[in-house]
N, C-alpha and C positions, 0 to 999 in steps of 0.2 A: 912762108906763104903755105897756106893750107888747101889742100886738093880735096874736093869733096864729090866725087863721081857718084851719080845715081846709079847704083849697079843691080839693085835688085827690085823686084815688082813689089807693089804695096800688098799688105795683107787686108783681108775683108772678112766679115763675119754679118751675116744677116741676123739681126736680133729680133726683128718682127716683121713678118710671121716666122715662126720656128715650127718645125715639125711637119705635120701635114693638117693644118687645121682647117676648119670650115669658117669661111668669112661672109659677111654680109655688109651691106651699106657702104659707108666711108670707112676704110681701114687705114691705119698708120703703118707706112714702111718705113723700116729703121734699120741702120747698120753702124758698126764700128769699123774703122779702118786707120791703119797706121803704115808708115813707109820709113826707109832709112835717112831719106832727106825730107820728104813731105808729100802728104797727099794734096792733089790739086782739086779733085773732086769726086763725087760719089754719085752715079746715076742709078735710079731704079727703072727696071724695065719689067712690063707684063706681057709674057709671051713675045718676048724680043721687040717690044715697041716701048718707047720712052714714056714714063708716066711721071709727068710734072717736069720741074726744071731741076738741072743738076744741083746737088747740095754741096756747096764751095768751102764750108767749114763745118766742124762738129758743133751740135749734133747733126749727124746725117740722117736726114728724115724727109719725108713725101708723104702726102695724102693720096689715097687711090680710091676712086668711087667706083665700087665693084658693079654697079648698076650699067657700067659701059661695056661689060662683056657678058656672054651667055653664062647660065648656070653649068656647072661641072668643073672639071679639072684646068688649073691654068698654072703657069711657071712664073714666079716672081724671082728677080735676080737684082743684085747689088753689085755695080760695076765700080771698082775704085780705080782711078788713074794718079800717076805721079807726072812730075815735069817732064821726065825722059821718054814719057810714052808709053811705059809698062803699064799694064792693068791686069787686074784680077777680079774674077767673078764668083760670086756666093749665090747659089740658087735654093728655093724651096718650093715645092709644089702644093698649092692650096685648092680647096673645094670651094667655088662659089655657090652660094644657095640662098639667092635673093628671092623672097616670095612676092612675085609679080603679078600673080592672077588668083582670082576668087576661086574658091573649090567649084568643082561641077558636082551635081547633085541630082539623083534620080529618086523620087519616092516609089519603091518597088512594091510595096504592099501597104493599104489596099490599093487597088486601081480606080482611076476616076469613073464615077457612075456606078460603082458596085454597090450591092447590097450586103450589109453585115449585121451580125448579132453576136451576142455573147461576148467572149474576150477575143479581140483582134490583135494580132502582131503586126505593129507598125514597123516597116523597115526601109532602109534607105541605103543606096549604094553611093559613095562618095570618094573623089580623088582630088589631089591638089598637087602644084607644081613642087611644093616643098613639104607639106604634111598638114593633115587636118588635126585640129585640136578639139573639136566637139561638134556633136550634132544634137539638136534638141527637137522634140516633137510638140506641136500645139494643136488643141481642139478648139475650134472656133475662137481663135486667138488667145486662148488661156494655155498657159504651160501644162503640159501633161506629164512630161517624163523628166525634166531638169536636164542639165547637159550630160550626155554619154560621150565618154573621152576616148573609147577604145572600140574597135570592131568587135562583134558585129554590132552596127547601128541599129538595135531593135528595142521595142518597148511594147508590154502588153497593156491594151487599152481595154478596160471594161465598160461596154456599151450598155449595161442594164439601167433602166429607166431613162434612156436618152434617145428615145423614139424619133424619128424624123431625119430631116437633112442636116448633114454636118460638114464642116470644112477641116481638114486634117492637112496641117502645114509641118513641113521639115525645114530646119534651118541649119547650115553647115558653116562652121567658121574655122578660120586658119589663124596662125601665130601673128599675121600681119594686121590682123583686123579686118580682113576681108570677109565678106559674108554672101551667102547665096540661099535663097529660099525657094520652095516649090510647095504647091498645094493641089489638092485633089478634093472632090466632094463625094460623099458616101451617103447612102441613106441607111439608117439603123432601124431594123425591125426587132422590136422587142420580143424576147422569148415567151411563147404561149404558156399559160399555167396549164397544167395537165387537167383533162376532164375528168370530174369525179364519177 
């Protein structure tokens, strides 16, 4: 007769995510587990709440839709259990950074209704819940600056020979493809020629 008492808890290693990564969208949770008799299940938890169904056999995996939690730090755990009721937990802290909102954008210069001449610095203030990828300035719907990818979001606009009313537009974009735009109207007064 062979006696096989399950005397020790299982071992478990969280194989994804590892370290302290930043995750977005749907993320694979994965673990390896072993036991002196046998692993019954591996459960994946996010902040102590079960994520998906327990995995009953290897590969021990589950999908986690990170959109269900707030951006910021969260604890992901894998809990391995054996038939004797022993359990072992492995955990990792991850940063969730889902880009869920469009950037906020203010065209700070020039202000709506102002009169400008010569070279004008077009300026915008931009924030985003994750990060701004670019700001672009347009004059009357035509690209004036090309994408500006780092602060300060500014461009020098030469107004010479462009007298009259013009529309200045700033467009801010983030990595998720969200886009925000805002416009002002200004009047360009051409520089007067010096009197002979």
